[in-house]
C-alpha positions as CSV (number, residue, x, y, z in Angstrom):
1,M,-132.8,98.3,23.3
2,R,-132.6,94.6,24.1
3,Q,-134.5,92.3,21.8
4,S,-136.4,89.5,23.4
5,L,-134.9,86.0,23.1
6,V,-136.4,82.5,23.6
7,A,-134.1,79.4,23.5
8,G,-135.5,75.9,23.5
9,N,-133.3,73.3,25.3
10,W,-134.3,69.8,24.1
11,K,-131.9,68.3,26.7
12,M,-131.4,64.5,26.1
13,H,-134.7,64.1,24.2
14,G,-135.7,63.5,20.6
15,S,-135.0,61.5,17.5
16,Q,-134.4,62.3,13.9
17,G,-138.1,61.6,13.3
18,M,-139.1,64.1,16.0
19,A,-136.7,66.7,14.7
20,R,-138.2,66.3,11.2
21,E,-141.7,67.1,12.6
22,L,-140.9,69.7,15.2
23,V,-138.4,71.9,13.4
24,P,-140.5,72.6,10.3
25,A,-143.6,73.2,12.5
26,L,-141.6,75.9,14.4
27,V,-140.3,77.4,11.2
28,G,-143.7,77.8,9.8
29,A,-145.5,79.0,12.9
30,L,-142.8,81.5,13.9
31,R,-142.1,83.1,10.6
32,G,-142.0,86.9,11.1
33,V,-142.1,86.7,14.9
34,E,-140.5,89.8,16.5
35,A,-138.3,87.9,18.9
36,E,-135.0,86.0,18.5
37,I,-135.6,82.3,18.6
38,V,-133.0,79.5,19.2
39,V,-133.4,75.7,19.2
40,C,-130.8,73.5,21.0
41,P,-131.1,69.8,20.1
42,P,-128.7,67.1,21.3
43,F,-125.4,66.8,19.4
44,P,-126.5,63.9,17.1
45,F,-129.4,66.0,15.6
46,L,-127.5,69.3,15.1
47,P,-126.7,68.7,11.4
48,L,-130.3,67.6,10.6
49,A,-131.7,70.6,12.5
50,S,-129.3,72.9,10.7
51,D,-130.6,71.7,7.3
52,L,-134.2,72.1,8.4
53,L,-133.6,75.6,9.7
54,K,-132.0,76.9,6.5
55,G,-133.7,80.0,5.2
56,S,-135.5,80.6,8.5
57,S,-134.9,83.2,11.2
58,I,-134.6,80.5,13.9
59,A,-131.0,80.0,15.0
60,L,-129.3,76.8,16.0
61,G,-127.6,76.2,19.4
62,A,-125.8,73.4,21.2
63,Q,-126.2,72.3,24.8
64,D,-122.5,72.3,25.8
65,L,-118.9,72.5,24.5
66,H,-115.3,71.8,25.6
67,T,-112.9,74.5,26.5
68,A,-110.3,73.3,23.9
69,E,-110.6,73.8,20.1
70,S,-109.4,70.2,19.5
71,G,-107.5,67.5,21.2
72,A,-107.6,64.1,22.9
73,C,-110.9,64.7,24.6
74,T,-113.0,61.6,23.8
75,G,-116.7,62.2,23.9
76,D,-116.4,66.0,23.9
77,V,-117.3,68.6,21.2
78,S,-115.5,71.9,20.5
79,G,-116.7,75.3,19.6
80,P,-115.3,75.2,16.0
81,M,-117.0,71.9,15.5
82,L,-120.3,73.4,16.5
83,R,-119.8,76.3,14.2
84,D,-119.0,73.8,11.4
85,V,-122.4,72.2,11.6
86,G,-124.3,75.6,11.7
87,C,-124.5,76.5,15.4
88,T,-124.4,80.1,16.4
89,W,-125.4,79.7,20.0
90,V,-124.4,77.3,22.9
91,I,-125.7,76.8,26.4
92,V,-123.0,76.8,29.1
93,G,-123.2,75.9,32.8
94,H,-126.7,74.5,32.9
95,S,-127.5,73.3,36.5
96,E,-127.7,69.7,35.2
97,R,-124.1,70.0,34.0
98,R,-123.0,71.7,37.2
99,A,-124.6,69.0,39.3
100,G,-124.2,65.9,37.2
101,H,-120.7,66.7,35.8
102,D,-119.4,68.7,38.7
103,E,-118.8,71.8,36.6
104,Q,-117.5,74.5,38.9
105,D,-117.7,78.3,38.2
106,V,-114.2,78.5,36.8
107,L,-114.9,75.8,34.3
108,V,-118.2,77.4,33.3
109,A,-116.4,80.7,32.7
110,D,-113.7,79.0,30.7
111,K,-116.4,77.3,28.5
112,A,-118.1,80.7,28.0
113,L,-114.8,82.2,26.9
114,A,-114.1,79.2,24.5
115,A,-117.5,79.8,23.0
116,L,-116.9,83.5,22.4
117,R,-113.5,82.8,20.9
118,A,-115.1,80.3,18.5
119,G,-117.6,82.9,17.4
120,L,-120.5,81.4,19.3
121,R,-122.9,83.3,21.5
122,P,-123.1,81.6,25.0
123,I,-126.2,81.5,27.1
124,V,-124.6,81.0,30.6
125,C,-126.8,79.6,33.3
126,V,-126.8,80.6,37.0
127,G,-129.1,79.6,39.8
128,E,-129.5,78.4,43.4
129,T,-130.8,75.2,44.9
130,A,-133.9,74.9,47.1
131,R,-131.7,74.5,50.2
132,Q,-129.7,77.6,49.3
133,R,-132.9,79.7,48.8
134,E,-134.5,78.4,52.0
135,S,-131.3,79.3,54.0
136,G,-131.3,82.8,52.6
137,Q,-128.2,82.3,50.4
138,A,-129.8,82.6,46.9
139,L,-128.6,86.1,46.1
140,R,-125.1,85.4,47.4
141,V,-124.8,82.2,45.4
142,V,-126.1,83.5,42.1
143,A,-124.0,86.7,42.5
144,G,-120.9,84.6,43.1
145,Q,-121.5,82.5,40.0
146,F,-121.9,85.7,37.9
147,A,-118.9,87.3,39.4
148,A,-116.7,84.4,38.5
149,L,-117.9,84.7,34.9
150,L,-117.3,88.5,34.7
151,A,-113.9,88.1,36.2
152,R,-112.8,85.6,33.5
153,L,-114.4,87.4,30.5
154,G,-113.7,91.0,31.1
155,P,-116.0,93.8,29.8
156,G,-115.2,93.2,26.1
157,F,-116.3,89.6,26.0
158,A,-119.1,90.2,28.5
159,E,-120.8,92.4,26.0
160,S,-121.7,89.2,23.9
161,L,-123.0,87.3,26.9
162,T,-126.5,86.2,27.6
163,L,-127.3,85.2,31.1
164,A,-130.1,82.8,32.1
165,Y,-131.3,82.7,35.7
166,E,-132.6,79.2,36.4
167,P,-133.5,78.4,40.0
168,V,-132.5,74.8,40.3
169,W,-135.6,74.1,42.4
170,A,-137.8,75.2,39.5
171,I,-136.2,73.2,36.7
172,G,-138.4,70.3,35.5
173,T,-140.4,70.4,38.7
174,G,-143.5,72.2,37.6
175,V,-142.8,74.8,40.2
176,T,-142.1,78.2,38.8
177,A,-140.5,81.2,40.6
178,S,-143.1,83.9,41.0
179,P,-142.7,86.8,38.6
180,E,-141.7,88.9,41.6
181,Q,-139.0,86.4,42.7
182,A,-137.7,86.1,39.2
183,Q,-137.7,89.9,38.7
184,E,-135.8,90.5,42.0
185,M,-133.0,88.2,40.9
186,H,-132.8,89.6,37.4
187,H,-132.7,93.1,38.8
188,R,-129.8,92.2,41.1
189,L,-127.9,90.6,38.2
190,R,-128.5,93.6,36.0
191,A,-127.2,95.9,38.7
192,Q,-124.1,93.6,39.1
193,A,-123.4,93.8,35.4
194,E,-123.7,97.6,35.5
195,S,-121.3,97.8,38.4
196,H,-118.8,95.7,36.4
197,A,-118.9,98.0,33.3
198,Q,-120.9,101.1,32.6
199,G,-123.8,100.4,30.2
200,L,-123.3,96.6,30.5
201,G,-126.4,96.2,32.7
202,A,-128.6,98.0,30.2
203,R,-127.3,96.0,27.2
204,M,-127.1,92.5,28.6
205,R,-130.0,90.1,28.0
206,L,-131.2,88.2,31.0
207,L,-133.4,85.2,30.5
208,Y,-135.5,83.2,33.0
209,G,-135.7,79.4,32.9
210,G,-137.6,77.1,35.2
211,S,-140.9,75.5,34.3
212,V,-141.9,78.3,31.9
213,K,-145.1,77.4,30.1
214,A,-147.5,79.2,27.7
215,A,-149.7,79.9,30.7
216,N,-147.1,81.9,32.7
217,A,-144.8,83.2,30.0
218,A,-146.4,86.5,29.3
219,E,-146.4,87.4,33.0
220,L,-142.8,86.5,33.5
221,F,-141.6,88.1,30.3
222,G,-143.5,91.3,31.2
223,M,-141.2,91.9,34.2
224,P,-138.9,94.9,33.4
225,D,-135.6,93.0,33.7
226,I,-136.6,89.7,32.1
227,D,-135.8,89.6,28.3
228,G,-137.1,86.1,27.5
229,G,-136.6,82.5,28.5
230,L,-134.5,79.4,28.3
231,I,-137.2,76.7,27.9
232,G,-136.9,73.0,28.7
233,S,-139.6,70.4,28.3
234,A,-142.1,72.9,26.8
235,S,-139.7,73.4,23.8
236,L,-140.5,69.8,22.7
237,D,-144.2,70.7,22.1
238,A,-144.6,72.8,19.0
239,G,-147.8,74.5,20.1
240,E,-146.5,75.2,23.6
241,F,-143.2,76.6,22.4
242,V,-144.8,78.8,19.7
243,A,-147.1,80.2,22.3
244,I,-144.1,81.0,24.6
245,C,-142.3,82.7,21.7
246,R,-145.4,84.7,20.9
247,A,-145.6,85.8,24.5
248,A,-142.0,87.2,24.2
249,E,-142.7,89.0,20.9
250,G,-141.8,92.6,21.2
251,M,-141.7,92.5,25.0
252,S,-138.2,93.7,25.5
253,W,-138.5,96.5,22.9
254,N,-141.1,98.1,25.1
255,K,-139.0,98.1,28.3
């Protein structure tokens, strides 16, 4: 069975002071929760967050990585560096990276492979824009993004992959895909994984991201093919994020 997973993406927000308040609050409130929880602060706050998370069940993740282990790559951070400061997870291919940094499917797949080779667990994002959905291309676009990833990784590495469906039109807009819309895409992705390798669809965790809040989390996570969420702005509010994590508690075990 797939255990539910909730990952908080702080994006380019926060400070050391905020981390010192938020992380201990999450550690205390989520002690014993029956879901896997990850927090992903910006690079400068990773060592501090790592220290604050020691002894807890909450894991640490980063928001991006370079494909190389080391080298003349000014401003970039490698997988081994992330491991060195305590990360066990990393977000790859977020739509804000794809759009703002022109990250194409091949680069996203290479980053996912670099993460796996460094011993990190990647959460790879896929999703369509509003224009692509309105023109009826949503399923084709998302399936293409996933296909490029599967082709690069192969069945062995794909086993360690977590996929996050984030419709670009729902990220930070306050607009959320309906549970039915989200379920349809997750179901298609699970079927695609299964066609790639027998059993992969049943084992792979699929997350939903896009304006998830405490108010809609339980309905979204209750869908049969949604195993949790990749949470943006709501992860910066301790009460909101805790409520979302509680909504995911035990959900996937019951599917």
